[in-house]
C-alpha positions, 0 to 999 in steps of 0.5 A: 688348313683345308679339310681332308672332306673337301679335298677327297670330295673335291679334288680337282676344284681344289687343284683348280682354285689353288691355280689362282694362286699359282700353286701347283697342287696336283701332285699334293692332292693325288699324294694326300688322297692316297695318304687318305684311302690307306689311313681308311683301310688301316682304321677299318682293318684295326676296327675289325680286329678290335671286333673280333677280339671284343667276341673272342673276349665273351667267348673266352668267359663263356669258356672258362664258365662252361670248364672249357679250359683247354678251348679257352687257352687257345682262344687266348693264344689267338687273341695275343696273336690278333692284339699283335696285328692290330698294333702293327696296324695302329702303328702304322695308321699314326705314321700315316696320319702323321704324314697326311697331315704333313701333306696337307699343311703344305696346301694354301687356302682356297682363294674367293670367287672374287680373287682375280688371277695374276701374279704380282702386285701389279694385278690387283684390283683397285676397289676405290680411292678417297682423300686428296694428294697434297701439294707440297711446297718446293722445299718439301722432303721425305720423312728420312730427312724430316725425322732428322730435322726435328729429331723426333726418330733415330735410326743411328741410335736404334743400330746402336742399341739393337741394329738396322730396323729397330728405331728409337722414337724421341720426344714428338716423335714418340708422343705422335706413336703413343697418339696414333695408338691410342686413336685407334684403340679408341676408334676400335672401341667405338666399333664394338672391339674389346681390347686385348693385352696378349703376350708378345711371344708365342709357342709353336702351337700357337704358330701353328694355329694361325699358319706362321708355322711350320713354313715361316720360321725364317721371318720370326725371331725365335728364342730358342732356349725356350722355343717361342717366338716374337709375334709378327702381329697381335692377330697370332696370340689374339686368334689363338685364344679360341685354340680348342674352343667350342663357341655359342653360335649366339655369341658371333662375331666376336671382336677382338683388337690389340696393340702390340709391337710387331717383329719381323725378320723381313729380308731388307734390301737397298733403295727407297722403297725400303728406306727410312720407315718404309720397312723396319723389324720391329714396328707398332700396330693395332690389329682387329681380329673377328672370329665369325659365322661362316653364314656371314663372314664376308659381311663382317669383312666389309664391315671391317674394310669400312672401319679401316677405311674410316680412320684414314678418312679421319686422319685425312690421308689419301688412300686406295683400296686394293683387292689382292690377285692369286699371286699377292694373296697370302698362303692363308687368306681367302680374300685380302684388302690391302690399304696404301696411303700416298707418299706425297714426299716419296710419290708412291704409295705405302701399303698400311693395312691388310684386312682378310677373311681366312674362313675356315682355314684357320679354324681347322687348324686352331680346332675353333668351333661353334654350334648353333642353337638345335644343332648337334654338330659343331661347325668350324668358324671363320676367322678374319683380321686386319691392321688398324693400323700399322704405325711406321708408314702412317707416320711416315705419310703424315710427316710428308703429306702435311710437312709445311715451311714452318713445320709438321701440321698434327691431324686434328684428330691426333691433337686431343692425344698429342696435346701439340698441333704441330712438329717444329 
């Protein structure tokens, strides 16, 4: 959530920067400024009456002390009238503040200066790439055929148990999943991340804090009786650990990670780009989250990018890193790098991670603050997160890129976890 001070002091800048996200903010910003002026007027009027009430209260005490009973009674009548007037101001003030908040949360985060204008993923900027695209044998198959051939993931059974987009992992498929989770967590620990095991359901306050609510209800599974939401990513509960918390500046950055299942009610469509593991409603992911000092949050973002890149290098997967354009960046992000791996059998790039700096946007919603030594005022933290990594498309790329006529070779770094070298 953007701060009211930023909007009040730099409305033209806010409108111009949100234009990079192809968001026309003019009407909302103008309404915010109108509501903010009315809010401050009401606050001033309420404060003025309170000052008069304080003065009258002292005078009534003196009148009573001096035996001026009639004058005191008249003053009391004035006090009653003023309190009624003040109540009307307070009621209107509360309604205005609520309307103001509802307008502010409609505005996306401002994109970082490095974010290029653009409308679609085609306008994203390739930052760098690595790895070697393998040359597959003549009978190479996409992963949705390989999983049937080796009986390691069962989509039909998932449909029987739940529905489409909820696969069942079996045998070496389940072991590969577990191996990847353990590998990602071990690598995260080496990089200084503390492991968290959070709930996989959150309340509305948590959904609001990280920006999923109020505008993404349709993408989340909702347990209506308890009013809980299944998490779309561990970012939500892990970042909300710091809701309403004031940190010591010397503690920053705080690094946490979590493995969780993730749930998304994304509308699917037909075609190879969503077939098999390419898009699921339930999937596993290891997420890294940082609460950072605003003075060096972009240094931390680069550190996170290098960490995710290192995972792909160790897995031996061909990859590329893209800086998202204004039209492809999320509502909450200031700057996002997407990681894609090349699927040799599908001959296409698959997104496996988004690593983002939200600056103070989430922290303002969370009231996540810090205080440096010697400072009198608290400041908003910066929040960052990244997938390190999301499993389905990593599994798809491993199955496709490492297939041979004799089976699927397991990347060397995973063999200590799988305890087998090949799926055959």
